[in-house]
Phi, psi and omega in degrees: 000129180260135179210170177285146180308319184294345178288334184240352189223137172272128181250127179230146176286157176297169182299135184278076175290144175266115181073208180286158182277115183282130178283136179221108183299341179255010184295159183261004184217164175237147182248122175277121182239173182303321183292346184267356183234155172215149182296336182262323189261357180080224186247133175268083187301325182291341181269356183298145178280128176278133186210175174245139178259151176297122183294342182275347178257136177283136181259143173258103184283140175293146178215160178303137182097350176285157173237128175256138183242123178282111188263350182236150178107183183287335183236118177257118183215168182238148175232131175270130181264108178284327184215142176234096188282352184230155172287102189228153172235161177259151181286171181294352178284354183243158161249141177261123181250125176242119181290127179259347185259132177290349181270005184228123177276133178303320180296324178291320178301312179300316179301314183295320178297328183276355182275168185309308183301316179292321180295322176294320177301314180295319180298322180287334187249003179294149181233156177117151180259311179279313181231121180288146177211160178250122177287157180302316180299322178295314179298315182296331181274357180306124176286128177235155178249135179240093177283176177302152183304320180300320179291320176300317180297320178295319180295316179297318179297317178296317179296322178296316178296320179297319177298319180295318178299319178298317179298319179295315179297320178295322177295319177297319179296315178299318178299316179297319179296321177295320178298316181293326179292000000 
């Protein structure tokens, strides 16, 4: 069944920091920024900036099962958060996606967003001249397919194995290059 993303997922903007994110060694929060994520490697939790949030603004804390969507830049992609080891919020460069439907796995949603049809949709609807970005309304209107849970689980397992195979092959290539050097 195909439906709009907003039918199954709550979409929220990242935390509204004013200006750059100030580092605070005694801060009570961590900020997830663009430099902390990669489409292949997930989140570098140890690299997050420790900061303090304005106590007058309510924070939407990241939690396991969330999906973060990179909304700015040349590549728009999603990451499913299996674990969130720190009290963290995401910066305004992200949208935070929270699955509301028990029929949709967050890892499957992230996988689907990263596939060709969704990527073509984003390329056609991106806005901006210097820096491309995806507006919230565009993201919420993204058509998604929700197959049965068993099929979602199989797809996620296959995608995880494919990622692992790529990592092993890249390690073999690096090893061969070291041998040649």
